[in-house]
C-alpha positions as CSV (number, residue, x, y, z in Angstrom):
1,M,0.2,-0.2,0.5
2,K,2.8,2.1,0.4
3,A,4.8,1.5,-2.3
4,K,1.4,2.5,-4.3
5,K,0.8,5.5,-2.3
6,L,5.0,6.5,-3.2
7,V,4.2,5.8,-6.9
8,S,0.9,7.9,-6.8
9,L,2.3,10.6,-5.4
10,A,5.8,10.2,-7.0
11,L,4.4,9.9,-10.0
12,P,2.8,13.8,-10.6
13,V,5.8,15.3,-9.0
14,L,8.4,13.7,-12.1
15,L,5.8,14.5,-14.7
16,L,6.0,18.2,-13.1
17,V,9.8,18.5,-12.9
18,G,9.7,16.6,-16.7
19,C,7.4,18.8,-18.1
20,G,9.5,22.3,-16.3
21,V,12.6,20.4,-18.2
22,S,11.3,20.3,-21.3
23,E,10.1,23.3,-21.5
24,K,13.9,25.2,-20.7
25,S,15.1,22.5,-23.0
26,S,12.8,23.5,-25.4
27,E,14.8,26.4,-27.0
28,P,15.9,25.1,-31.1
29,K,19.1,23.7,-31.1
30,T,21.7,25.0,-33.3
31,E,23.9,22.2,-35.0
32,T,27.3,22.8,-34.9
33,V,29.3,21.7,-37.7
34,S,32.8,22.4,-37.8
35,K,34.4,24.3,-41.2
36,E,36.2,20.3,-41.2
37,D,33.4,18.9,-41.5
38,K,31.8,21.0,-44.8
39,K,34.8,21.0,-46.6
40,E,35.0,18.9,-50.5
41,K,37.5,17.3,-50.9
42,I,38.8,18.0,-54.6
43,S,41.6,15.6,-55.9
44,E,44.9,16.8,-57.1
45,E,43.7,16.6,-61.4
46,R,40.5,17.8,-60.4
47,Y,41.8,20.9,-58.6
48,P,43.2,23.4,-60.4
49,Y,40.6,23.2,-63.3
50,Y,37.6,23.6,-60.3
51,V,39.5,26.9,-58.4
52,F,39.9,28.3,-62.2
53,E,36.2,27.8,-62.8
54,L,35.5,29.3,-59.4
55,L,37.6,32.5,-60.7
56,V,35.5,32.3,-63.9
57,D,32.3,32.0,-62.0
58,F,33.3,35.1,-59.5
59,T,34.7,37.8,-62.2
60,S,31.2,37.1,-64.0
61,Q,29.6,37.9,-60.3
62,L,31.7,40.6,-60.0
63,D,30.7,42.0,-63.7
64,S,27.4,41.7,-63.1
65,Y,27.7,44.0,-60.0
66,S,29.2,46.6,-61.1
67,S,27.1,46.4,-64.2
68,T,23.8,46.8,-61.3
69,V,25.3,49.3,-59.9
70,K,26.0,51.3,-63.4
71,S,21.7,50.7,-63.6
72,A,20.9,51.5,-60.4
73,F,22.6,54.8,-61.5
74,N,20.3,54.9,-64.2
75,G,16.8,53.8,-62.8
76,G,17.3,50.5,-63.7
77,A,18.5,48.5,-60.6
78,N,17.2,48.9,-56.7
79,V,19.1,48.2,-53.4
80,S,18.2,44.7,-53.3
81,Q,19.2,43.8,-56.7
82,I,22.6,45.5,-55.4
83,M,22.6,43.4,-52.1
84,D,22.1,40.5,-54.2
85,S,24.8,40.5,-56.4
86,I,26.8,40.9,-53.1
87,D,25.3,38.0,-52.2
88,S,25.6,36.3,-55.6
89,I,29.7,37.0,-55.0
90,E,30.0,35.6,-51.7
91,Y,28.2,32.6,-52.6
92,V,30.9,31.8,-54.9
93,L,34.0,33.2,-52.3
94,D,32.1,30.3,-49.7
95,E,32.5,27.5,-52.3
96,Y,36.7,28.6,-52.7
97,D,36.3,27.7,-48.2
98,K,34.2,24.3,-48.9
99,I,37.2,22.9,-50.9
100,Q,39.8,20.8,-49.4
101,A,42.8,21.3,-51.4
102,P,44.8,18.2,-51.9
103,S,48.0,18.3,-50.1
104,K,50.5,19.3,-53.1
105,Y,47.9,22.4,-53.1
106,E,47.4,22.6,-49.4
107,S,50.2,25.5,-49.1
108,S,48.6,27.5,-52.2
109,H,45.0,27.0,-51.6
110,K,46.2,28.7,-48.0
111,D,47.2,31.4,-49.9
112,L,43.7,32.1,-52.0
113,V,42.0,31.6,-49.2
114,S,43.7,35.0,-47.6
115,G,42.7,36.6,-50.9
116,V,39.0,34.8,-50.1
117,D,39.4,36.8,-47.4
118,E,40.6,39.7,-48.5
119,I,37.5,40.3,-50.8
120,R,35.3,39.2,-48.1
121,K,35.9,42.7,-46.0
122,G,36.0,44.6,-49.6
123,L,32.6,43.2,-50.2
124,D,32.0,44.4,-46.6
125,L,32.7,47.7,-47.6
126,L,30.6,48.1,-50.4
127,A,27.2,46.9,-48.9
128,D,27.9,49.2,-46.1
129,S,28.2,52.1,-49.1
130,I,25.8,50.8,-50.6
131,K,23.2,51.0,-46.9
132,L,24.8,54.6,-46.7
133,Y,24.1,55.8,-50.4
134,E,20.5,54.7,-49.5
135,K,19.7,57.0,-46.9
136,G,19.6,60.1,-49.5
137,D,21.5,62.9,-48.3
138,V,25.2,64.7,-50.4
139,E,26.8,64.0,-47.2
140,N,25.9,60.3,-46.9
141,R,25.9,59.5,-50.6
142,N,29.6,61.0,-51.1
143,K,30.8,58.4,-48.0
144,G,29.0,55.5,-49.5
145,K,30.7,56.8,-52.6
146,E,33.9,56.9,-51.3
147,K,33.2,53.1,-48.9
148,A,32.8,51.8,-52.7
149,Q,35.4,52.7,-53.7
150,E,37.8,51.4,-50.4
151,G,35.9,48.6,-50.7
152,M,36.5,48.1,-54.4
153,D,40.3,49.0,-53.7
154,V,40.2,46.0,-50.9
155,I,38.2,43.4,-53.5
156,K,41.9,43.9,-55.9
157,H,43.6,43.7,-53.4
158,G,42.7,40.2,-52.9
159,E,43.1,39.5,-56.4
160,S,46.4,40.5,-56.1
161,M,47.1,37.9,-53.3
162,W,45.7,35.1,-55.2
163,K,46.9,35.7,-58.7
164,P,50.2,34.4,-58.1
165,V,47.8,31.0,-56.8
166,F,46.6,30.9,-60.4
167,S,49.6,32.1,-62.0
168,S,51.2,28.7,-60.7
169,L,48.2,26.9,-61.8
170,H,48.3,28.1,-65.4
171,S,52.1,27.4,-66.0
172,E,51.5,23.9,-64.6
173,Y,48.0,23.6,-66.6
174,P,48.1,25.9,-69.7
175,D,44.7,24.5,-71.0
176,V,43.4,25.1,-67.7
177,Y,41.6,29.0,-67.5
178,E,40.2,28.2,-71.1
179,K,39.1,24.8,-70.1
180,A,37.1,27.0,-67.0
181,L,35.4,28.8,-69.3
182,L,34.4,26.5,-71.5
183,N,32.6,24.5,-68.4
184,N,31.7,27.9,-67.0
185,G,29.6,28.9,-70.5
186,S,28.1,24.9,-70.3
187,N,26.8,25.2,-66.9
188,G,25.1,29.1,-66.7
């Protein structure tokens, strides 16, 4: 009898405590995945061609950004379209970050990723410049133009950081750029 009473008293208490615990842990849990887990292994043979394909895509997206900005100044594009073009460039840069380079290219890839990181800083400046320019007053528009120029300078610096990597790969594989152009044309 005592056991029944104990269970009948303990069960509601356990249920109450259990509900209280579940409320506290009902916050959405975010799964943390390390960058290493998201890396895509690229073979030694494929690596030069893949990074050049991304370079062609990057150049295309950067050209698209420039065209969108020019169109915006002529009334043909809006701020969200400019921000979308920056996001498209970011997407290409993300692809570089996902690469797990083969051992032969690990050092070169680190240099390439350093350039990617620098370009990201430039893109952040471009996004900030758009936000300033969007405010509309003369002072903010001028600040926006200055920040945009600074962003483009940082992007050019990032490109100069990765240029030796691409030059080296091109020397080793003379057809790499042409094949990347062909592959990009068939994908786009």
